PLY file of the C-alpha trace (Angstrom):
ply
format ascii 1.0
element vertex 418
property float x
property float y
property float z
element edge 417
property int vertex1
property int vertex2
end_header
-5.46 36.77 23.64
-2.32 34.81 23.32
-0.47 34.58 26.56
3.41 35.20 25.86
5.91 32.77 27.01
9.24 34.02 28.15
12.18 32.50 27.15
14.46 31.04 30.15
17.50 29.27 29.23
19.61 27.32 31.64
22.56 28.90 31.15
24.44 26.99 33.92
24.11 23.81 31.93
24.62 25.10 28.46
27.37 23.75 26.50
29.05 26.15 23.88
31.29 24.17 21.66
34.56 25.70 20.52
33.33 25.36 16.62
34.15 27.48 14.12
37.79 29.65 13.83
39.04 33.21 12.81
41.16 32.67 9.80
44.15 34.66 8.75
43.98 35.23 4.78
46.86 37.01 3.95
44.81 39.37 1.99
45.24 43.06 2.94
41.73 43.56 1.60
40.46 41.15 4.35
42.91 39.97 6.66
40.97 37.99 8.90
37.55 36.25 8.11
34.96 34.04 10.50
34.47 30.23 9.44
31.36 29.13 10.93
30.58 25.67 12.97
29.69 24.30 9.37
32.99 25.24 8.16
31.75 27.93 5.87
32.96 31.71 5.83
30.14 33.64 7.38
29.18 36.31 5.08
27.60 38.61 7.30
30.72 39.40 9.21
32.78 39.30 6.05
30.97 42.52 5.19
31.27 43.88 8.29
35.02 43.59 8.53
34.97 44.88 4.95
33.15 48.09 6.25
35.66 48.09 9.55
38.60 48.48 6.80
37.01 50.75 4.81
36.42 53.03 7.74
40.21 52.92 8.34
40.11 50.36 11.45
43.75 48.70 11.51
44.03 44.79 10.74
44.40 44.15 14.58
41.19 45.49 14.97
39.67 43.46 12.50
41.16 40.39 14.26
40.04 41.39 17.73
36.07 42.18 16.53
36.30 39.09 14.32
37.25 36.76 17.80
34.73 38.38 19.78
32.26 37.84 16.82
33.19 34.15 17.00
32.14 33.90 20.70
28.78 35.26 19.86
28.20 32.74 16.80
29.32 29.69 19.04
26.50 30.93 21.56
23.97 31.16 18.95
25.00 27.71 17.63
24.57 26.18 21.23
21.08 27.66 21.62
20.02 27.13 17.79
18.96 30.71 17.28
20.06 32.13 13.80
21.94 35.41 14.21
19.38 37.77 12.51
16.82 36.02 14.74
18.62 36.97 17.89
16.70 39.36 20.51
16.95 40.82 23.93
16.55 37.44 25.58
19.56 35.94 23.46
21.68 39.15 24.39
20.34 38.63 28.00
21.42 34.98 28.33
24.91 35.99 26.16
25.85 38.32 28.94
24.93 36.15 31.79
27.29 33.19 29.84
30.02 35.39 29.44
29.69 36.30 33.15
29.69 32.73 34.52
31.58 30.73 32.33
34.93 29.77 32.80
37.45 30.53 30.28
39.22 27.63 28.04
42.17 26.35 30.20
45.76 27.14 29.12
48.83 24.71 29.68
50.10 25.98 32.85
53.48 25.30 34.82
53.21 23.34 37.58
54.68 25.86 40.14
52.35 28.88 38.40
50.14 30.77 40.81
46.73 29.70 40.93
44.44 32.12 39.08
43.74 35.28 40.61
46.10 35.22 43.19
48.13 38.25 43.99
51.96 38.29 43.33
53.78 38.67 46.58
56.54 41.05 44.98
54.10 43.56 42.87
50.82 42.74 44.41
49.37 42.40 40.64
46.73 39.66 40.26
47.12 37.02 37.76
44.31 36.74 35.44
41.08 35.06 36.57
39.01 31.74 35.73
36.39 33.95 34.46
36.32 36.70 31.77
37.60 40.30 33.01
34.63 43.12 33.21
36.83 44.74 30.66
36.66 41.82 28.19
32.63 41.48 28.61
32.13 45.15 27.86
34.32 44.55 24.76
32.25 41.68 23.59
28.92 43.53 24.21
30.42 46.83 22.05
31.75 44.48 19.59
28.10 42.77 18.98
26.37 45.74 18.95
28.47 47.78 16.21
27.93 44.47 14.10
23.99 44.71 14.43
24.09 48.44 13.94
25.89 48.10 11.03
23.27 45.55 9.26
20.42 47.80 10.61
21.58 50.68 8.82
22.90 49.18 5.63
19.95 46.51 5.27
17.39 47.42 7.49
17.66 43.77 9.52
17.30 43.04 11.98
14.71 45.45 12.94
15.91 45.66 16.64
19.40 45.53 17.89
19.77 42.70 20.72
21.37 44.82 22.81
20.19 48.21 23.44
21.78 51.61 23.67
21.78 53.71 27.12
18.66 54.37 28.53
18.15 57.92 27.63
18.11 59.28 24.39
20.84 62.10 25.09
23.45 59.63 26.40
24.14 58.32 22.97
25.37 61.98 22.15
26.65 63.29 25.14
30.39 63.09 24.23
29.73 63.68 20.48
31.40 67.39 20.66
34.05 66.54 23.49
36.39 69.25 24.26
39.55 67.41 24.82
40.59 69.69 27.40
37.60 68.58 29.64
36.76 65.39 31.35
34.32 63.11 29.53
30.67 63.37 30.67
29.18 59.60 31.86
26.05 58.52 30.86
23.03 58.94 33.19
22.84 55.09 33.17
24.33 52.03 32.09
23.05 50.27 28.79
21.27 46.86 29.70
23.82 44.23 30.03
26.88 46.09 30.05
29.10 45.49 32.99
30.09 48.22 35.27
33.17 49.92 34.02
36.61 49.25 36.11
38.23 51.84 37.88
41.32 52.12 35.86
44.84 52.56 38.10
47.73 52.23 35.91
50.60 50.36 37.76
54.10 51.54 37.39
57.38 49.67 38.26
58.97 51.50 41.54
62.37 52.51 40.48
64.27 50.10 42.86
62.36 47.35 41.23
62.86 48.56 37.67
66.33 48.48 38.72
66.69 44.60 39.77
64.58 43.93 36.67
66.89 45.83 34.41
69.90 43.99 36.04
68.35 40.61 35.32
68.36 41.07 31.75
70.95 39.02 29.67
71.57 40.79 26.37
72.37 44.05 25.12
69.24 44.12 22.86
66.74 43.55 25.87
68.86 46.16 27.70
68.10 48.51 24.76
64.48 47.47 24.12
63.86 48.14 28.08
65.62 51.38 27.80
63.31 52.70 25.46
60.25 51.72 26.54
60.86 53.19 29.96
62.05 56.63 28.39
59.59 56.93 25.29
56.44 54.83 27.18
55.99 53.42 23.80
53.53 50.74 23.22
55.50 47.10 23.14
54.13 46.66 19.43
55.21 50.23 18.29
58.69 49.82 19.28
59.03 46.29 17.95
57.95 47.62 14.63
60.51 50.16 14.28
63.13 49.77 11.64
66.86 51.02 11.31
66.09 54.05 9.50
63.74 55.51 12.41
66.49 55.01 15.22
68.11 58.58 15.00
70.84 58.53 17.46
72.30 61.90 16.48
68.91 63.38 17.54
67.98 60.95 20.25
64.76 60.27 18.47
63.13 56.76 17.54
60.19 56.93 15.11
57.30 54.56 15.83
53.98 54.00 14.27
51.18 54.60 16.60
48.77 51.99 17.17
45.29 53.84 16.92
46.15 56.56 14.05
49.01 54.40 12.45
51.01 57.94 12.15
54.57 57.91 12.43
55.80 59.87 15.24
59.50 60.36 16.41
59.85 60.28 20.36
62.77 61.31 22.38
64.41 58.85 24.41
67.40 58.70 26.67
70.83 58.74 25.96
71.38 55.53 27.55
68.84 53.63 25.37
70.95 54.75 22.28
73.90 53.43 23.98
72.71 49.91 24.49
71.40 49.94 20.91
74.86 50.70 19.74
76.06 47.68 21.91
73.35 45.55 20.05
73.88 46.64 16.79
77.57 46.21 17.18
77.02 42.45 18.23
74.80 41.67 15.67
77.00 43.13 12.84
77.28 41.22 9.69
74.32 38.76 11.09
71.30 40.52 10.12
70.59 42.66 7.24
71.19 46.35 7.79
69.20 48.06 5.07
67.44 51.32 6.27
64.17 49.47 6.12
65.23 46.40 7.81
63.79 45.37 11.12
65.44 47.29 14.35
64.98 44.50 16.44
65.96 40.63 15.81
66.11 37.33 17.64
69.52 36.33 19.00
69.73 32.71 17.77
69.46 31.24 14.33
68.00 31.52 11.80
67.31 35.19 12.71
64.07 36.73 12.06
62.29 40.09 13.35
61.49 39.99 17.18
57.70 39.59 17.41
55.82 40.61 20.82
55.61 36.92 22.17
59.33 36.60 22.31
59.76 39.97 23.88
57.36 38.74 26.27
59.16 35.48 26.92
62.24 37.45 27.52
61.11 40.17 30.17
59.21 36.73 31.93
62.63 35.20 32.13
63.66 38.18 34.29
60.59 38.47 36.05
61.06 34.65 37.12
64.43 35.08 38.60
62.82 38.01 40.76
59.22 36.15 41.51
57.58 39.36 39.86
54.80 39.50 37.23
55.45 43.08 35.69
54.55 43.25 31.80
56.10 44.92 29.31
52.78 47.40 29.36
53.77 48.29 32.69
56.97 49.64 31.61
54.82 52.12 29.70
52.91 52.97 32.85
56.16 53.75 34.58
57.31 56.07 31.84
54.11 57.95 32.04
54.30 58.22 35.78
58.13 59.31 35.76
57.04 61.90 33.10
53.88 63.27 35.33
56.24 63.47 38.32
58.42 65.84 36.59
57.09 69.75 37.29
58.87 70.90 34.25
56.36 68.70 31.82
53.23 69.53 31.45
50.18 67.08 31.19
49.88 68.12 27.46
53.66 67.26 27.02
52.95 63.54 28.40
49.46 63.55 26.02
51.84 63.59 23.09
54.56 61.53 23.85
52.36 58.49 24.97
49.81 59.31 21.66
46.47 59.76 23.85
43.82 61.10 21.62
42.29 62.75 24.68
43.91 64.35 27.67
41.65 62.90 29.81
43.34 59.53 29.35
46.44 61.09 30.39
45.08 62.26 33.46
44.55 58.71 35.03
48.15 59.09 35.50
47.70 62.06 38.16
45.68 59.28 40.49
48.39 57.60 42.65
48.58 53.93 43.05
47.93 52.32 46.28
51.57 51.72 47.31
52.44 55.67 46.70
49.38 56.49 48.94
50.61 54.23 51.83
54.03 55.64 51.53
52.63 59.39 51.92
50.60 58.67 54.54
52.95 56.75 56.47
55.36 59.61 56.22
52.85 62.08 57.23
52.42 60.01 60.72
56.18 60.07 60.73
56.49 63.83 60.80
53.58 64.12 62.66
55.20 62.06 65.85
58.41 64.00 65.16
56.34 66.98 65.86
55.13 66.13 68.95
57.96 64.63 70.47
60.27 68.19 69.67
60.91 70.06 72.75
58.78 73.05 73.50
60.41 76.27 72.57
61.74 78.78 74.80
59.92 81.44 76.30
60.80 85.29 74.77
63.05 87.39 76.28
61.86 89.35 79.29
59.35 87.02 80.82
59.84 85.58 84.26
59.12 81.87 84.72
57.04 82.44 88.03
54.75 84.65 85.75
54.21 82.25 83.00
53.88 79.58 85.68
51.15 81.73 87.09
49.54 82.32 83.91
49.75 78.73 81.91
50.37 76.39 84.71
53.63 74.14 85.92
54.01 73.01 82.50
54.47 76.29 80.83
58.06 76.49 79.05
60.34 77.88 81.77
58.00 76.99 84.65
58.40 75.08 87.22
57.55 70.86 87.35
55.15 70.38 90.50
0 1
1 2
2 3
3 4
4 5
5 6
6 7
7 8
8 9
9 10
10 11
11 12
12 13
13 14
14 15
15 16
16 17
17 18
18 19
19 20
20 21
21 22
22 23
23 24
24 25
25 26
26 27
27 28
28 29
29 30
30 31
31 32
32 33
33 34
34 35
35 36
36 37
37 38
38 39
39 40
40 41
41 42
42 43
43 44
44 45
45 46
46 47
47 48
48 49
49 50
50 51
51 52
52 53
53 54
54 55
55 56
56 57
57 58
58 59
59 60
60 61
61 62
62 63
63 64
64 65
65 66
66 67
67 68
68 69
69 70
70 71
71 72
72 73
73 74
74 75
75 76
76 77
77 78
78 79
79 80
80 81
81 82
82 83
83 84
84 85
85 86
86 87
87 88
88 89
89 90
90 91
91 92
92 93
93 94
94 95
95 96
96 97
97 98
98 99
99 100
100 101
101 102
102 103
103 104
104 105
105 106
106 107
107 108
108 109
109 110
110 111
111 112
112 113
113 114
114 115
115 116
116 117
117 118
118 119
119 120
120 121
121 122
122 123
123 124
124 125
125 126
126 127
127 128
128 129
129 130
130 131
131 132
132 133
133 134
134 135
135 136
136 137
137 138
138 139
139 140
140 141
141 142
142 143
143 144
144 145
145 146
146 147
147 148
148 149
149 150
150 151
151 152
152 153
153 154
154 155
155 156
156 157
157 158
158 159
159 160
160 161
161 162
162 163
163 164
164 165
165 166
166 167
167 168
168 169
169 170
170 171
171 172
172 173
173 174
174 175
175 176
176 177
177 178
178 179
179 180
180 181
181 182
182 183
183 184
184 185
185 186
186 187
187 188
188 189
189 190
190 191
191 192
192 193
193 194
194 195
195 196
196 197
197 198
198 199
199 200
200 201
201 202
202 203
203 204
204 205
205 206
206 207
207 208
208 209
209 210
210 211
211 212
212 213
213 214
214 215
215 216
216 217
217 218
218 219
219 220
220 221
221 222
222 223
223 224
224 225
225 226
226 227
227 228
228 229
229 230
230 231
231 232
232 233
233 234
234 235
235 236
236 237
237 238
238 239
239 240
240 241
241 242
242 243
243 244
244 245
245 246
246 247
247 248
248 249
249 250
250 251
251 252
252 253
253 254
254 255
255 256
256 257
257 258
258 259
259 260
260 261
261 262
262 263
263 264
264 265
265 266
266 267
267 268
268 269
269 270
270 271
271 272
272 273
273 274
274 275
275 276
276 277
277 278
278 279
279 280
280 281
281 282
282 283
283 284
284 285
285 286
286 287
287 288
288 289
289 290
290 291
291 292
292 293
293 294
294 295
295 296
296 297
297 298
298 299
299 300
300 301
301 302
302 303
303 304
304 305
305 306
306 307
307 308
308 309
309 310
310 311
311 312
312 313
313 314
314 315
315 316
316 317
317 318
318 319
319 320
320 321
321 322
322 323
323 324
324 325
325 326
326 327
327 328
328 329
329 330
330 331
331 332
332 333
333 334
334 335
335 336
336 337
337 338
338 339
339 340
340 341
341 342
342 343
343 344
344 345
345 346
346 347
347 348
348 349
349 350
350 351
351 352
352 353
353 354
354 355
355 356
356 357
357 358
358 359
359 360
360 361
361 362
362 363
363 364
364 365
365 366
366 367
367 368
368 369
369 370
370 371
371 372
372 373
373 374
374 375
375 376
376 377
377 378
378 379
379 380
380 381
381 382
382 383
383 384
384 385
385 386
386 387
387 388
388 389
389 390
390 391
391 392
392 393
393 394
394 395
395 396
396 397
397 398
398 399
399 400
400 401
401 402
402 403
403 404
404 405
405 406
406 407
407 408
408 409
409 410
410 411
411 412
412 413
413 414
414 415
415 416
416 417
């Protein structure tokens, strides 16, 4: 009988080169493609991305999946295994490599905080040197779906390197999920799947938001932030709005939702439209004003549509002045928290505004943040102390002090002190 030899690799010394790339094509039929380490387009990935596009996935999703598959193919190149020959051992080693490898270093300012350090103002940690659990979970899901497509379409490879959850029923546990009920969790995680981190959306306290808003330098920035905090729209959704989608007479602004890509008109605060009017008056005759033209522009020549990176840099300048590290997405969390705290709004109202597919996602905002719990408990202790320090209530009329003292002792209300 032939003895089985386990494949054991030294992941600690494995060198995975940054070869290959994800290329933007400009072709709406295939917005992105993966170029392998040999400079040739990876046909298996191209076919999978075509499948995703036909399945109504957005170009942003295709880009995200292509980058995750780029990491997988780089790893396979480093261990010299063809993609259709990869098995359970390669999946195990890839999961271990993602868990231990450090992310590629990025240029950092000399005064930038060290990776993983907590900001003294917000308490939020800066990104660490290693890949986050959520990133590793996403990578595993992408590679598994890539192999599942090829198994179902072509019958190869015979086995998906990344297995499904341990029990047969787990795969369909939420297949017919009632959106009014919480999701059921599978009984066990699948192999090589990082534990799901607990999501606690962090909102910006009102005082911190006021300071942040005061640090904004232009009417455009004030209008943007006012819309973010009053609509809860995602940064990319609001930045994609056109002039015709801003309806001040109805106090609505239209955004194209990230997931469904459906147009939805969101109610916004009156202040947001005031700042928008001031910004548009400032930019009058400087940028096109057609109904289909972008709503948000850069403030310097040559004028062009304001993108996410530029908006983030503007927001970071206000952060730098305060020593904080709030993000644009924290404004969405803050808007959700404000709506949740309003007793006149239902959870379904907030779900609609935020564009959540499932109400269980909206329920995350019901959980209090750490600073909110601390403040509530400290207030509880203060009330308890005030209750203890209150003078005792006087006895009811008709009771003689000597009788109360005989029954309850010298410390009784109205009794003597001996």
